[in-house]
N, C-alpha and C positions, 0 to 999 in steps of 0.2 A: 598542561593537559593531562588529566588523570589517566586516560587509557594509554597514553604514550609512556607515562611514568611506570604504569603497571607492567608494561611489556609491549612487544611489537606484534603480538599475535593478531589483533583485530586489524591493524593497519596492513600487515602483510597479507592477510586474508582478503581485505577489501581491494588491494592492488591485484591480487591473483584473479579475482572474479570480475574486475573491471569497474568496480564502484569508485575506485581511485585509479589514477594513471600511475604508471611505474615511477617510483621516486616521489610521488605526491603524498602529502600528509593531509590529515583532516582539517577542515575549517574550524576556527575557534568558535565562530558563531554562524548561524544559518543566515545567508543572504543570497540573493539572486546572483547566479554566475559563479559562485564560490564552490569549491569541492564539497563533497558530502560531509556531514558532520558526524561526530561520534554518536550523538543521540539518534540520528536517523539510521545509522548502521546497526546499532544495538536494537533499535525498535524493529527493524526489518527481521533480524534473527529471532527475537523474542516472539514475534507474531507468526513467523513461519512455524515454529514449534507449537505455539498455541493452537494453530489450525490443525496440526497433526493429532492433537489430543481429542478431537471431536469425531465421533463416528458418523458416517454418512447419513444414517437414518435419524440422527439427532439434530440435523441442521435446522429444521423448522421448529424444533421444540426446545432449543437451548440458546442462551445468549451467544451471539457471534460478533460481539463488539470488540475490536482490537484494543490493545492498551498502548500507551506510549511510555517509553523509558524516560525517567526523569533525567534532566541534564544538571550539570554542575555538581555531581556527586561521584566520588571515586568508584563506588560499587553500589549502585541502586539495587534494591532488593530483587526486583523483577529480573534484572540482568544476572545477579548472583545466583538466583534460583535456576535459571536456564543453564548456566555454565556448570552448575552442580549436577543437574539432571542429564545433561548432554556433554560429558567431559571430552568427547571426541568430535565436537561440532566442527572444529576446523577442518576435519577430514571427511565430513559428511557430503557425499557427492550430490545428494538430493538438494541440500541447502545451497551448494555451490552452483548447481544448474539454475535454481530459482533466482539467485543473485545475478547470474550472468544474463538471464532472460529479462530481469527487471532493468539491468543496466542498458540492455539493448532497447527496451521500451523507452527509457528515459532519453536516450540518444535520438531515437526516432522522433519523439515528441519535440525535442529541441531543434532537430534538423528541419522539421516541417515548417518552421517559422524563420528560416534563414533566407536572406535575399540571395537568389541564385547567381546574381552577377557579382556581388561584393563578398558574399560569404558571411556577412554580418547579420545579426538579428533584425528582423523587420520592425520598423518603428511601430510602437503601440501594441505589440504582441507579447509583452513580457509575461503577463499572467498566463496566457495560453501556452507559451513556450516552456514555462517552468512548472507546468501542471503536475508532472510526474513526481516532483520533489515535495509536493504538498504532503504533510505528515499523515493526513487522513488517507490519502490515496496510496502512499507507500505502505502504510501499515495494513490497509485492507487488501492490497494486492498480495503482500507477503502472506497474510493470514489465509487468503483463498488458495494460494499456491500450496501451503502446508496442508490445508484441508483436502485438497484434491489429490494428494499423494495416494496412489493405489487405484485411481480412476484415470487411466491413461488417456482415454478419449477426451474427457473434459479438461484434463490438465494441458493437453496439447492445444486445445482451443484457447485456454487461458494464456498460454505462452505465445500463441499466434496473434494476440491482440495487436502487437507492434506492427504486424504485416497487413492488417485489415484496411488500412487507409494510408496513402502516401502523404496526405495532408491531415494533420490533427488526429493522430491515432486514438488519443483519449477523448476525442470529440468534445474539447473544452467549450466550444460554442454551444453545444447542446447542454452540457452540464450547467453552463451559466444561466440557462433558461429554466432549470429545474426548480420546482416549487411545490411544496405540499400545503394542504389547506391549513395546517397548523403553524406554518412558518410566519415569522414577523415580516413586516413590510421591508425591513432593511436586509433581508436575506438575499445574498448575491448569487445563489445557486451552488450546486455541488462543487467541491474542490477548492473552496476558499477558506472555510473554517477548518478547525482540527479537533473539535470537541467530540465526545463519545457518540453523539447522534450522527455527526458527519461520518465518522469512521464506520459505524454500523450500517449506515445507508450505502456506503461504497462497497462493503462486503456483499450486500444483497445484489448490487448491480454487477459486480464481477462474477458472482455465482450464476446469475441469469445469463450473462454473456457466455460463460463456459458451457452452459447447458445448450444454448442455441447456436453459438458461434457466429462468425461473420462480422463481428465488430459491434460497438455500442450504437444504440439507436434511441431516439426520443421515447419510443414506446417502452423500451427496456427500462429507461430511467423512471418513467411513470410507474411501471409495475414495481420497480425496486423500492421506491418511496412508500408505496402502499404496503408492500411486503414487510418492510422494516417496522412500520407503525402497527401493523396487525400482529407481528411477532411480539412487540413490546407489550401490547395490550394482553395477549395471551399469557405471557410470562407474569405480568402483574396479577392477572386473575388467578393463575396457578398459585402464586405466593399467598394471595389473600385466602384462597380456599384451604390451603394447607394450614393456615393459622386458625381455622374455625374450631 
């Protein structure tokens, strides 16, 4: 495992903030029920800082699509760039809090689908229970947390998402029904795919929730889908216009 060979900083940090349990190591490969992977942890950190780089007034006028850190490489460029730009990231209290809040959201989502009598996962709920670990959702949540640094009111609403519903905090049932007019017939709803479009859509959704508060709703999902595609169209138009 490249990150373990490089040093224990990432693992120690992940244990400190609750992404890993004490004494636990990263999963070699992403699979349900396994510890968080190096790729997911790196992706969280990279997107938190990517969000902090965008000014509040630029949100609707710039690309807010999170990136994913490549796996299977000792030092992917996007990871190396963040470590160089933020040499003290391991001591960044803002990042630590964001990671702790995400870990709490992940646990709340998983716990929502446990059988109260047996303490075991409810049958047939694996997709919903594991929703917070989807790469698009994780990267978008971290990006939004970074972007909202400096806006305490909206940041607290973002962090409070875990507390907005005892059952299904991420509203996986609502996400599963999400569909835009441009989606293919085999589209399964938000939070299943991990492509750039999925990641960008989730940022819009988390941004809207942070503005309104109270948890995710079907109407928020509908608005987020339209907002994402409107933004993409405007960015394309801007690029074409600049090329005239």
